C-alpha positions, 0 to 999 in steps of 0.5 A: 788607350788602357782606361782606369776603371775605379778612381783612387779611393773607391772600392773595386770590385774583384770582379772588375779587377780580375776582368781588367787584368784578363783584358790585358793579359796580365793575369799571371802578375795580378795573382802573383802581385795583387790578390792570391787566386783564392782568395780573389775566387772567394772575393768575386764568388762574395761580391766583395771589393779589393782590400785596400792594399790590393787596391793599391797594387792594382790602381798602379797597374792600371796607372802604368798601363795607361802611362805606357800606352801613353808612351809608346802610343800603342797598346800592345807596344806597351805592354811588351815593354811592362813585360819583358825584362830589362836591364834597367830594371835589374832583369827584371820586368817594369811591372814586376819591379813597379809591384813595390811602391818604392820602385813604382815611382822609377818605373813611372819616372822612366816611363815620362822620360821616353815619352819625352824622348829622354833614354838617359 
């Protein structure tokens, strides 16, 4: 199961965030929605943490991976679901949809429904 590496409200070192994204195969999403690669490289070299907005998106990523893994019982199945375009999310992937805070709860709600066997 994917473990959340930093609790809410803590400084998240950019190096830890990049390692998490790399480990889970979501580097492209991370670069597009959390932090621009050049900015991230600068932060890693300087040993700086993510800014608050970046940390918020990163923590949403961690939570979705954790909840999807619980719902599907397997991390590879969870990552497959999160990164596959779906009609329910307007043809976007659940991960892309959840990049925006207003859609994050809808994706999380759908995962809870899957976990409890409610597909409608």
